[in-house]
Backbone bond lengths (Angstrom), bond angles and torsions (degrees), N, CA, C in turn:
res aa  C-N    CA-C-N  psi(-1)  N-CA   C-N-CA  omega(-1)  CA-C   N-CA-C  phi
1 X - - - 1.424 - - 1.544 110.67 -
2 X 1.362 115.62 137.60 1.473 116.75 -174.07 1.596 102.63 -80.34
3 X 1.394 110.71 152.00 1.467 120.18 -174.94 1.498 111.01 -108.71
4 X 1.299 117.35 135.34 1.443 125.58 -178.72 1.541 111.90 -122.81
5 X 1.367 120.26 134.19 1.390 126.74 168.35 1.510 108.79 -97.94
6 X 1.339 118.20 117.76 1.487 120.06 179.42 1.435 109.19 -107.45
7 X 1.334 120.98 106.65 1.413 126.08 179.63 1.491 107.86 -106.22
8 X 1.407 113.33 125.99 1.492 115.83 -176.33 1.530 108.72 -138.34
9 X 1.326 110.33 144.84 1.489 119.35 179.24 1.486 107.37 -97.07
10 X 1.362 119.62 104.55 1.501 120.30 -178.54 1.508 115.91 -64.24
11 X 1.344 118.46 -13.48 1.458 124.16 -176.96 1.537 111.35 -103.97
12 X 1.253 121.49 -0.37 1.444 122.61 -173.80 1.625 106.44 -69.03
13 X 1.342 113.72 147.68 1.415 117.51 -177.81 1.507 114.17 58.06
14 X 1.291 116.30 -120.75 1.462 119.78 177.85 1.531 109.93 -109.66
15 X 1.431 119.37 26.61 1.398 120.58 -177.44 1.512 114.46 69.30
16 X 1.303 115.02 22.76 1.460 122.09 -175.70 1.517 117.34 -58.83
17 X 1.369 113.02 -38.91 1.436 119.21 -176.74 1.527 117.46 -59.73
18 X 1.449 114.10 -29.11 1.452 120.41 -172.32 1.503 111.68 -61.63
19 X 1.254 120.26 -30.24 1.487 124.92 -179.89 1.515 115.15 -92.79
20 X 1.378 115.81 7.38 1.410 117.90 -177.41 1.539 112.10 -135.34
21 X 1.387 115.28 19.20 1.469 117.90 -178.44 1.556 112.75 -61.17
22 X 1.345 116.40 -37.71 1.457 118.85 -177.94 1.490 109.47 -62.30
23 X 1.334 118.15 -44.87 1.479 122.38 -177.74 1.545 108.19 -61.82
24 X 1.237 118.18 -45.83 1.499 123.60 -178.09 1.552 108.45 -60.93
25 X 1.231 117.58 -56.01 1.515 122.93 -173.93 1.580 111.71 -68.70
26 X 1.352 114.50 -29.19 1.433 115.31 173.30 1.545 114.66 -67.69
27 X 1.358 116.08 -32.82 1.454 122.68 174.69 1.496 108.61 -66.74
28 X 1.326 119.45 -39.40 1.509 119.68 179.26 1.489 109.82 -69.76
29 X 1.466 119.91 -36.95 1.435 119.20 -177.10 1.603 108.46 -70.65
30 X 1.347 118.11 -36.52 1.393 118.82 179.40 1.583 112.18 -60.89
31 X 1.313 114.84 -27.00 1.504 118.66 -178.54 1.483 108.00 -86.55
32 X 1.327 120.19 -0.96 1.517 121.25 172.63 1.510 113.89 93.18
33 X 1.344 117.40 19.97 1.478 121.54 174.39 1.451 117.02 -85.33
34 X 1.300 119.40 136.88 1.471 125.39 163.20 1.563 107.85 -83.55
35 X 1.307 116.12 120.06 1.494 116.24 -166.67 1.562 109.95 -110.44
36 X 1.318 114.32 137.04 1.471 126.48 171.61 1.538 101.99 -114.68
37 X 1.374 119.33 110.89 1.526 120.73 179.52 1.507 107.98 -104.68
38 X 1.342 111.32 137.71 1.476 118.72 177.82 1.583 109.95 -137.96
39 X 1.263 113.97 114.11 1.559 121.15 172.25 1.564 108.85 -76.10
40 X 1.297 116.71 129.97 1.471 119.56 -179.93 1.532 109.49 -64.10
41 X 1.286 116.73 145.00 1.512 117.70 -173.51 1.629 109.02 -112.56
42 X 1.326 118.71 -20.20 1.425 121.77 -179.31 1.563 106.64 -168.68
43 X 1.364 114.80 166.68 1.442 120.73 176.53 1.526 110.00 -54.77
44 X 1.301 118.49 128.90 1.437 122.93 -179.38 1.513 116.69 98.81
45 X 1.341 117.94 -15.97 1.353 128.12 -176.27 1.589 112.54 -63.72
46 X 1.278 114.52 -43.69 1.459 123.43 176.62 1.582 110.68 -55.64
47 X 1.385 110.60 -47.98 1.479 114.07 -175.16 1.538 107.30 -67.76
48 X 1.319 120.66 -44.50 1.435 121.91 179.20 1.502 114.05 -61.08
49 X 1.321 115.40 -40.73 1.530 118.53 179.30 1.536 112.40 -66.20
50 X 1.376 114.15 -42.65 1.414 118.83 178.68 1.543 111.77 -63.35
51 X 1.318 117.26 -36.89 1.496 118.72 178.35 1.460 113.33 -71.65
52 X 1.370 115.04 -34.93 1.512 120.42 -175.11 1.586 108.93 -77.34
53 X 1.340 116.84 -42.21 1.488 115.20 -174.84 1.523 113.64 -111.37
54 X 1.321 119.79 -1.66 1.454 122.73 -178.97 1.508 112.80 -58.55
55 X 1.289 118.65 -39.03 1.437 121.90 -177.23 1.539 113.48 -73.72
56 X 1.333 114.76 -9.62 1.522 118.07 179.95 1.513 110.27 -93.96
57 X 1.269 123.55 -14.25 1.406 126.69 -173.49 1.468 115.35 -115.03
58 X 1.346 117.10 164.31 1.440 121.87 175.16 1.541 117.83 -88.43
59 X 1.289 111.93 -26.01 1.430 118.28 -179.98 1.541 110.13 -148.35
60 X 1.383 116.81 138.68 1.422 121.53 172.32 1.543 107.90 -109.60
61 X 1.338 116.58 122.03 1.545 118.14 175.45 1.457 105.37 -101.67
62 X 1.282 116.28 128.81 1.539 125.38 175.94 1.500 110.15 -106.45
63 X 1.334 112.89 124.91 1.462 117.62 175.99 1.502 108.44 -121.71
64 X 1.334 113.97 124.96 1.487 118.73 -176.90 1.521 107.72 152.38
65 X 1.269 116.48 -156.24 1.491 120.41 -179.31 1.547 110.47 -91.88
66 X 1.342 114.00 -170.03 1.455 122.92 -177.11 1.578 106.98 -64.74
67 X 1.371 116.55 -34.74 1.381 119.56 179.87 1.519 115.01 -65.03
68 X 1.331 116.68 -35.36 1.475 120.15 173.31 1.474 111.28 -65.12
69 X 1.363 116.73 -45.53 1.460 122.68 179.23 1.517 110.75 -58.76
70 X 1.358 115.49 -41.13 1.466 123.13 176.69 1.562 111.04 -56.99
71 X 1.315 114.97 -44.63 1.377 117.38 -179.66 1.507 113.83 -68.65
72 X 1.320 119.72 -39.02 1.478 127.20 177.79 1.473 108.28 -60.34
73 X 1.386 117.56 -49.69 1.433 120.71 -178.26 1.575 111.39 -63.28
74 X 1.304 116.74 -38.27 1.509 118.16 178.34 1.535 108.93 -67.78
75 X 1.306 117.73 -34.84 1.467 119.70 177.01 1.509 111.77 -60.99
76 X 1.309 112.15 -52.28 1.482 120.62 -177.27 1.525 116.74 -66.50
77 X 1.337 114.92 -26.16 1.471 118.10 179.41 1.517 109.19 -70.11
78 X 1.311 120.34 -17.34 1.419 123.67 174.70 1.528 116.25 -73.39
79 X 1.241 113.97 -13.04 1.562 123.34 -178.95 1.489 112.39 -92.02
80 X 1.341 115.10 141.27 1.413 120.72 176.85 1.539 113.65 -66.79
81 X 1.346 115.67 -37.32 1.416 121.14 175.15 1.540 109.84 -124.53
82 X 1.284 118.18 124.59 1.417 124.25 -170.58 1.501 114.49 -107.38
83 X 1.419 116.33 136.49 1.402 117.70 178.57 1.557 111.27 -78.87
84 X 1.324 118.30 167.41 1.462 119.99 175.55 1.451 111.88 -67.48
85 X 1.315 120.48 158.17 1.382 126.75 -179.77 1.559 113.53 -117.76
86 X 1.336 116.94 127.82 1.425 120.86 171.61 1.483 107.95 -109.55
87 X 1.365 119.98 148.08 1.483 122.60 -174.21 1.571 106.53 -127.98
88 X 1.266 118.41 129.25 1.454 126.32 171.53 1.557 105.96 -120.17
89 X 1.273 116.69 93.49 1.516 121.74 -175.80 1.504 111.67 -68.87
90 X 1.293 121.03 121.37 1.449 124.91 170.39 1.497 114.55 -131.73
91 X 1.317 114.65 21.99 1.541 119.02 -174.68 1.566 107.44 -89.31
92 X 1.343 115.24 -164.49 1.388 118.50 -173.10 1.516 114.42 -87.13
93 X 1.402 118.66 -34.96 1.353 121.46 179.85 1.517 111.78 -113.75
94 X 1.325 119.97 -41.87 1.425 123.47 177.43 1.511 114.29 56.79
95 X 1.298 117.55 53.65 1.421 123.13 -174.03 1.549 110.95 -64.01
96 X 1.351 115.95 -46.36 1.464 116.90 -171.24 1.607 109.53 -68.39
97 X 1.317 115.38 -34.36 1.377 120.59 -178.89 1.570 112.69 -53.10
98 X 1.323 116.89 -30.97 1.408 123.67 -177.65 1.579 111.89 -62.10
99 X 1.323 115.71 -20.09 1.420 120.61 177.87 1.515 113.28 -78.43
100 X 1.358 116.87 -19.10 1.452 118.68 -162.82 1.550 114.24 -104.17
101 X 1.263 116.97 5.99 1.481 117.21 176.46 1.528 116.21 52.74
102 X 1.301 115.17 45.39 1.438 119.64 -172.20 1.554 112.18 -79.20
103 X 1.306 120.54 157.15 1.481 120.94 175.90 1.594 109.09 -61.38
104 X 1.314 116.12 164.66 1.420 121.29 -177.64 1.529 114.53 -82.14
105 X 1.375 113.79 -37.01 1.494 119.42 -177.19 1.503 110.25 -83.42
106 X 1.378 115.80 153.11 1.417 122.62 177.63 1.524 112.47 -58.08
107 X 1.422 112.94 -45.32 1.522 117.34 176.63 1.459 112.91 -60.28
108 X 1.369 116.63 -42.88 1.474 120.52 176.00 1.557 111.55 -57.33
109 X 1.332 115.52 -42.24 1.470 120.02 -176.89 1.553 108.39 -65.77
110 X 1.363 114.18 -41.24 1.522 116.70 177.96 1.505 110.22 -64.88
111 X 1.299 114.88 -44.73 1.550 116.06 179.43 1.520 111.53 -59.01
112 X 1.320 114.84 -39.55 1.483 119.78 -179.15 1.502 111.44 -69.14
113 X 1.410 117.88 -39.40 1.388 119.02 176.98 1.540 110.30 -65.20
114 X 1.264 118.46 -28.69 1.490 119.98 -177.70 1.479 113.05 -81.68
115 X 1.421 112.61 -40.50 1.483 116.27 -170.70 1.528 115.80 -121.24
116 X 1.325 118.55 6.03 1.456 121.31 178.71 1.480 115.62 -76.14
117 X 1.274 117.30 165.95 1.470 120.53 -174.23 1.569 106.72 -94.24
118 X 1.365 116.32 126.92 1.486 120.46 178.11 1.537 110.73 -75.15
119 X 1.312 116.08 141.93 1.464 122.56 173.77 1.447 109.64 -125.61
120 X 1.353 117.88 155.22 1.552 121.19 -175.41 1.540 107.82 -74.82
121 X 1.311 115.95 142.19 1.470 124.31 -179.13 1.588 107.62 -136.22
122 X 1.258 114.20 134.13 1.495 122.01 175.85 1.504 112.09 -65.67
123 X 1.261 119.51 149.33 1.477 126.31 172.43 1.487 110.00 -126.73
124 X 1.377 113.54 138.94 1.480 117.93 177.28 1.491 112.83 -92.79
125 X 1.306 114.38 136.10 1.493 123.40 174.14 1.450 110.28 -98.61
126 X 1.361 118.14 114.89 1.473 123.44 -176.85 1.586 105.30 -111.71
127 X 1.293 113.56 97.44 1.509 118.84 -174.08 1.568 106.59 54.46
128 X 1.266 119.89 -115.91 1.464 119.75 179.72 1.566 114.47 -102.54
129 X 1.338 115.46 18.61 1.445 120.93 177.35 1.507 111.25 -122.02
130 X 1.301 117.94 168.29 1.439 120.84 178.98 1.559 109.77 -123.40
131 X 1.344 115.67 158.17 1.412 123.72 170.08 1.496 112.28 -141.17
132 X 1.273 115.73 154.45 1.515 118.23 -172.63 1.555 111.34 -100.52
133 X 1.424 119.24 -29.13 1.444 115.65 -176.52 1.534 111.61 -141.42
134 X 1.237 124.23 -21.10 1.485 119.36 -178.32 1.521 112.04 -161.34
135 X 1.368 112.84 138.23 1.504 120.74 171.66 1.566 103.89 -130.50
136 X 1.384 115.34 128.16 1.396 117.57 -173.14 1.467 111.52 -146.26
137 X 1.361 115.07 153.75 1.487 121.13 174.49 1.477 108.63 -130.93
138 X 1.321 115.07 163.48 1.481 121.00 170.47 1.547 112.92 97.22
139 X 1.275 117.47 -152.99 1.452 125.72 -167.47 1.517 110.78 -52.88
140 X 1.322 118.58 126.06 1.445 128.24 169.37 1.511 114.89 70.51
141 X 1.383 115.43 5.58 1.530 112.76 -173.81 1.532 112.64 -72.92
142 X 1.433 116.22 -15.84 1.450 118.36 179.03 1.540 110.84 -89.25
143 X 1.333 118.48 -1.53 1.466 119.62 -174.11 1.560 109.13 -61.24
144 X 1.340 120.08 -43.26 1.442 123.57 -168.83 1.577 107.28 -63.91
145 X 1.354 116.92 -45.85 1.469 119.84 -170.97 1.540 108.89 -91.60
146 X 1.307 120.56 -16.13 1.379 123.77 178.18 1.611 120.20 -96.72
147 X 1.266 110.76 -5.58 1.524 122.33 176.06 1.479 107.64 -77.48
148 X 1.247 121.71 123.76 1.485 125.42 179.03 1.561 110.32 -55.88
149 X 1.379 115.34 136.66 1.415 119.62 -176.46 1.554 112.50 -58.88
150 X 1.300 117.38 -41.02 1.424 122.72 175.94 1.520 112.68 -54.62
151 X 1.300 114.60 -45.30 1.424 123.44 178.68 1.623 110.74 -61.30
152 X 1.244 114.37 -41.19 1.512 119.04 178.22 1.531 109.74 -70.18
153 X 1.293 116.84 -39.87 1.471 119.04 -177.95 1.491 111.44 -62.55
154 X 1.334 118.50 -38.12 1.406 123.05 -176.49 1.495 111.39 -76.79
155 X 1.335 117.41 -49.87 1.503 123.37 -171.15 1.510 116.23 -99.54
156 X 1.446 116.85 -7.10 1.409 119.73 -178.60 1.551 114.02 55.68
157 X 1.308 118.12 -140.72 1.456 121.53 -174.99 1.531 112.85 -58.42
158 X 1.342 115.01 -31.58 1.443 117.22 -179.28 1.521 111.10 -63.02
159 X 1.366 120.03 -21.84 1.429 121.19 173.36 1.455 114.94 -61.07
160 X 1.361 118.55 -35.86 1.495 120.79 176.51 1.528 110.97 -67.86
161 X 1.363 117.04 -42.35 1.424 122.33 179.14 1.511 109.53 -61.59
162 X 1.276 119.86 -49.14 1.451 120.75 -178.89 1.514 112.67 -63.42
163 X 1.328 114.15 -40.44 1.457 115.28 -178.77 1.534 112.33 -70.51
164 X 1.386 115.44 -35.68 1.396 117.52 177.77 1.554 113.33 -65.15
165 X 1.316 114.67 -36.27 1.498 119.45 -178.88 1.556 108.94 -61.81
166 X 1.325 114.73 -35.31 1.451 119.75 -178.91 1.535 114.19 -65.98
167 X 1.391 115.23 -19.01 1.448 119.99 -176.36 1.611 111.93 -91.56
168 X 1.282 118.94 -4.31 1.397 118.91 -174.61 1.575 115.98 -53.10
169 X 1.321 120.80 -38.12 1.450 118.50 -178.47 1.507 111.46 -73.42
170 X 1.345 122.07 -9.41 1.493 119.61 -173.97 1.485 110.17 -108.35
171 X 1.366 121.85 19.97 1.435 121.96 179.28 1.567 110.17 -64.35
172 X 1.333 114.58 141.95 1.441 117.78 177.95 1.461 110.82 -137.39
173 X 1.333 115.84 161.72 1.479 124.97 178.22 1.533 110.47 -95.78
174 X 1.312 110.68 143.17 1.451 116.67 175.22 1.547 107.87 -121.43
175 X 1.329 115.65 120.45 1.487 123.75 178.62 1.440 107.36 -80.86
176 X 1.419 118.15 113.96 1.385 122.61 -176.79 1.498 117.83 -132.44
177 X 1.186 120.32 156.06 1.464 124.47 168.54 1.529 107.87 -115.14
178 X 1.337 114.53 119.90 1.460 120.80 -171.03 1.483 109.46 -118.28
179 X 1.352 119.15 126.06 1.500 118.42 -178.57 1.511 105.36 -125.45
180 X 1.308 119.53 141.19 1.474 126.57 -179.94 1.520 109.38 -139.52
181 X 1.319 115.75 179.21 1.471 120.26 175.67 1.538 111.64 -55.45
182 X 1.385 116.71 95.65 1.386 115.58 173.74 1.508 116.18 100.13
183 X 1.337 118.70 8.77 1.474 120.20 178.37 1.457 116.82 -169.75
184 X 1.347 117.75 164.16 1.401 123.74 176.56 1.551 110.01 -145.61
185 X 1.303 116.77 146.57 1.445 123.43 -179.33 1.622 109.24 -142.15
186 X 1.213 116.51 140.88 1.526 121.90 174.59 1.513 106.27 -127.55
187 X 1.352 118.82 125.78 1.451 121.62 -179.97 1.491 106.66 -171.04
188 X 1.411 112.83 -179.11 1.442 122.37 173.74 1.615 104.63 -93.78
189 X 1.321 113.66 129.86 1.493 118.48 -177.64 1.498 110.50 -121.97
190 X 1.319 113.80 146.26 1.507 121.83 178.37 1.510 106.51 -94.91
191 X 1.351 118.96 -32.08 1.421 118.49 -169.98 1.568 109.06 -162.38
192 X 1.289 114.87 143.54 1.538 118.79 176.77 1.447 110.06 -144.91
193 X 1.299 117.82 140.13 1.465 122.81 179.20 1.473 112.74 -143.97
194 X 1.343 114.52 133.45 1.461 126.06 172.04 1.467 110.24 -111.40
195 X 1.324 117.23 116.17 1.476 115.85 -167.92 1.635 109.55 -141.03
196 X 1.299 107.93 163.50 1.508 119.09 177.60 1.511 106.42 -142.60
197 X 1.262 115.93 64.02 1.453 126.11 -171.45 1.493 116.11 -161.51
198 X 1.378 114.14 156.26 1.537 113.12 174.92 1.417 111.29 -94.99
199 X 1.339 121.39 -3.36 1.424 125.57 -175.53 1.536 110.15 -138.83
200 X 1.344 114.82 137.53 1.393 120.14 174.26 1.539 108.57 -142.56
201 X 1.316 117.39 124.23 1.420 117.64 -174.79 1.463 119.55 69.58
202 X 1.435 114.88 17.41 1.437 118.06 -177.38 1.522 112.55 91.03
203 X 1.341 115.33 -11.04 1.443 116.96 -175.50 1.583 107.58 -103.01
204 X 1.375 117.99 123.78 1.383 123.53 -178.53 1.488 114.59 -89.56
205 X 1.377 114.96 135.13 1.488 121.95 178.09 1.541 109.01 -70.22
206 X 1.374 116.02 140.85 1.379 116.57 174.04 1.523 113.82 -80.72
207 X 1.316 115.73 -7.40 1.479 122.57 177.82 1.507 109.34 -94.86
208 X 1.317 120.96 42.96 1.449 123.88 -172.26 1.522 109.28 -66.29
209 X 1.344 121.19 -28.34 1.463 121.28 -175.75 1.564 111.49 -68.25
210 X 1.326 113.99 -19.19 1.505 117.36 178.63 1.472 115.10 -87.32
211 X 1.292 119.89 -3.64 1.484 126.54 -177.97 1.521 110.11 -98.12
212 X 1.294 117.68 106.67 1.463 122.45 172.83 1.520 109.92 -115.00
213 X 1.324 114.70 135.68 1.512 115.59 -171.71 1.481 111.13 -85.85
214 X 1.337 120.47 -0.87 1.486 122.43 -175.23 1.451 114.93 -129.58
215 X 1.360 118.71 14.25 1.455 119.73 -172.46 1.505 114.98 -91.20
216 X 1.398 118.09 0.58 1.422 119.51 177.73 1.541 113.50 80.66
217 X 1.276 116.41 8.35 1.500 122.10 176.57 1.465 110.62 -129.87
218 X 1.376 111.90 143.21 1.466 120.79 174.44 1.521 109.99 -108.47
219 X 1.301 118.64 151.95 1.518 122.63 173.90 1.565 105.89 -87.01
220 X 1.276 110.41 140.74 1.554 118.83 -178.46 1.495 105.86 -125.51
221 X 1.389 112.34 132.91 1.446 119.83 176.81 1.554 110.04 -130.06
222 X 1.325 116.40 120.58 1.464 120.41 -175.42 1.515 105.50 -121.78
223 X 1.317 116.30 130.12 1.524 119.19 179.49 1.491 104.76 -116.40
224 X 1.341 117.09 123.20 1.438 123.26 172.24 1.525 111.41 -70.35
225 X 1.341 114.74 152.63 1.456 120.89 -176.81 1.528 107.76 -73.37
226 X 1.337 118.34 121.12 1.416 122.38 178.31 1.554 115.00 -69.33
227 X 1.370 113.96 139.51 1.438 118.57 -174.59 1.528 110.53 -104.04
228 X 1.393 116.26 -10.66 1.498 115.88 -176.48 1.525 105.11 -155.94
229 X 1.359 118.63 164.92 1.440 124.05 -179.18 1.514 112.30 -54.60
230 X 1.303 122.23 -35.18 1.421 121.51 178.84 1.402 113.65 -64.00
231 X 1.312 119.75 -41.84 1.360 121.26 175.77 1.525 118.17 -67.33
232 X 1.386 114.86 -29.34 1.415 123.00 172.75 1.490 107.54 -61.15
233 X 1.385 118.50 -49.68 1.414 121.86 -178.67 1.469 113.60 -62.55
234 X 1.348 118.00 -34.24 1.525 121.17 179.66 1.547 106.13 -66.25
235 X 1.336 120.46 -43.64 1.425 121.89 179.26 1.528 113.03 -62.28
236 X 1.364 115.71 -47.09 1.482 120.35 -179.01 1.478 107.32 -60.79
237 X 1.337 120.26 -48.96 1.485 126.75 -179.67 1.534 109.07 -51.78
238 X 1.348 116.19 -49.85 1.497 117.86 179.73 1.543 111.53 -61.04
239 X 1.320 119.62 -45.24 1.409 118.75 -174.59 1.525 108.97 -73.02
240 X 1.380 119.36 -35.78 1.490 116.74 179.02 1.480 115.55 -65.87
241 X 1.396 114.53 -25.14 1.451 121.05 -179.29 1.485 114.45 -92.97
242 X 1.310 114.88 12.27 1.502 120.18 174.81 1.517 113.07 71.54
243 X 1.410 116.23 27.61 1.446 115.37 175.58 1.522 114.15 95.72
244 X 1.333 116.65 28.32 1.411 120.34 -177.36 1.564 109.55 -96.28
245 X 1.366 119.51 140.12 1.412 123.52 -179.42 1.462 112.67 80.84
246 X 1.386 117.60 -167.40 1.459 123.05 -177.64 1.510 113.19 -117.64
247 X 1.414 115.29 6.21 1.468 119.92 -179.56 1.503 113.41 50.36
248 X 1.351 119.14 32.46 1.542 123.26 179.64 1.505 108.71 57.05
249 X 1.329 116.31 42.52 1.409 118.49 177.52 1.554 120.41 75.14
250 X 1.331 114.67 3.53 1.416 121.77 -177.16 1.533 111.95 -79.61
251 X 1.270 116.13 -23.13 1.517 122.33 -176.10 1.525 108.37 -117.05
252 X 1.360 114.51 134.44 1.392 119.42 170.01 1.539 110.25 -116.49
253 X 1.346 116.03 129.04 1.436 120.58 -172.17 1.596 107.52 -125.95
254 X 1.310 118.06 129.80 1.449 119.46 -179.46 1.480 111.02 -153.85
255 X 1.320 116.82 175.55 1.430 123.87 178.38 1.571 109.17 -131.07
256 X 1.254 115.37 133.41 1.498 118.66 -172.70 1.464 111.11 -158.18
257 X 1.363 115.90 158.14 1.473 121.91 174.56 1.546 110.69 -99.89
258 X 1.281 118.98 -2.58 1.416 122.62 -176.28 1.581 111.27 -147.31
259 X 1.249 119.83 133.57 1.439 121.86 174.12 1.557 108.69 -142.66
260 X 1.365 110.55 131.25 1.477 118.47 176.54 1.506 107.06 -114.81
261 X 1.320 115.80 130.18 1.574 122.02 179.45 1.473 108.27 -123.97
262 X 1.311 115.83 123.18 1.437 121.98 176.62 1.543 113.60 -125.10
263 X 1.445 118.14 118.63 1.348 121.63 -170.84 1.517 111.80 -109.98
264 X 1.359 117.79 158.04 1.448 119.49 177.31 1.523 110.61 -71.06
265 X 1.326 117.24 -31.08 1.445 126.65 -179.88 1.519 107.76 -128.34
266 X 1.312 118.59 161.94 1.505 120.61 168.36 1.485 115.41 -53.10
267 X 1.364 117.06 140.23 1.438 122.27 -174.21 1.540 109.18 -123.92
268 X 1.323 118.55 120.56 1.544 118.73 177.47 1.441 110.29 -67.95
269 X 1.352 115.23 138.99 1.469 122.24 177.19 1.550 107.18 -124.88
270 X 1.361 109.49 157.22 1.488 115.51 167.58 1.541 109.55 -120.82
271 X 1.385 118.01 138.86 1.351 123.85 179.26 1.546 113.08 -114.10
272 X 1.206 121.82 109.82 1.457 124.07 -176.63 1.590 110.44 56.97
273 X 1.285 114.71 39.82 1.482 120.75 -178.01 1.468 116.26 76.67
274 X 1.295 121.17 5.88 1.467 123.43 179.25 1.575 106.97 -116.86
275 X 1.291 116.53 152.69 1.431 123.96 -177.74 1.523 110.74 -57.21
276 X 1.281 119.63 123.33 1.425 120.43 -178.38 1.570 116.91 -113.24
277 X 1.356 114.40 19.58 1.418 120.53 176.98 1.522 110.65 86.70
278 X 1.391 113.13 176.89 1.460 117.13 -175.83 1.590 109.55 -131.03
279 X 1.387 113.64 67.79 1.468 116.89 179.16 1.531 111.41 -74.90
280 X 1.355 117.16 155.04 1.423 121.74 177.62 1.572 109.91 -86.91
281 X 1.350 115.37 -27.10 1.369 122.15 -176.33 1.663 109.29 -125.00
282 X 1.237 116.49 129.32 1.482 118.27 -174.73 1.541 109.78 -131.00
283 X 1.290 115.69 135.80 1.408 122.45 173.00 1.520 110.36 -118.36
284 X 1.262 120.22 118.29 1.478 120.44 179.37 1.538 108.98 -118.79
285 X 1.214 113.73 128.75 1.507 120.94 177.60 1.527 111.72 -136.95
286 X 1.362 115.36 154.92 1.495 120.58 -176.15 1.598 103.35 -95.96
287 X 1.335 112.77 132.91 1.448 118.31 166.57 1.514 106.46 -104.41
288 X 1.350 114.03 102.59 1.487 119.93 -167.80 1.553 110.31 -68.56
289 X 1.273 115.11 129.22 1.454 125.72 174.60 1.492 112.91 52.32
290 X 1.316 114.39 45.94 1.411 124.66 -173.41 1.565 112.20 -74.76
291 X 1.385 116.89 -29.08 1.469 119.51 179.55 1.556 106.05 -131.79
292 X 1.337 113.24 168.49 1.417 120.14 172.97 1.500 110.19 -121.15
293 X 1.381 115.26 126.18 1.470 116.42 -173.54 1.617 103.03 -124.22
294 X 1.316 114.21 146.08 1.428 121.93 -175.78 1.593 110.48 -82.53
295 X 1.294 114.08 123.21 1.451 119.65 176.24 1.461 114.06 -89.66
296 X 1.295 120.04 173.55 1.480 124.71 162.55 1.501 112.24 -97.25
297 X 1.310 117.94 175.75 1.423 126.74 177.67 1.547 106.78 54.95
């Protein structure tokens, strides 16, 4: 009998999963899995549990938000041989899940996590840590991890929007030298993002056809710090149109397998929506097809 480690965050989103554990585990059992279930106890617990038990099982199913998935991937990346990953998203925004074409119902998601076909997915290496879909710095990147859980549970995605709007007066510039495969730029930046997803912060890119999870390349978006209202409007127009145009030179968009970022001062980052520290020097590289994650359809 195949063995499954089921790691779930009972507090993700609105705590929805706590009342549906029997439905989920019954779907696993019908598919022939021997199940070891573990509710996360504190931040970092999902990572530790995945690292400790991941080598013993054939599949790890993660149930929670993108932060829980982030921890599970980091735990499994420490193993020489990694089990397949199933994902049942129950968080507030669930950005990465939008890539996977999962069923709409919870039972359908559980059945897919148990019986779906795993496909290879790239993983980002951020200095000595990993991320599955986004590493970002600058404006609003701390909103997802700094917004109170109770606020997110009541207002859902709107909580991020409201919290972000409150940060507008505190925007700051980061003077950085950024190097990638084939180029270098030095400037003041408002925001930067290295991603492998069609959705960040609940907003989906219109250029979804260009995002492939297994091609060994990540998409990079760098926004220069605006100096006047016209430049602010150019940046907003670019983002609202899903990356159309050149924003009058205010936005740099590229694809690369390697990115080096050097700052004059420490720069706070977020990794998959969680606080990623504030290093002054960052090396980001793609580990191609490092894990296998179960898709829908």
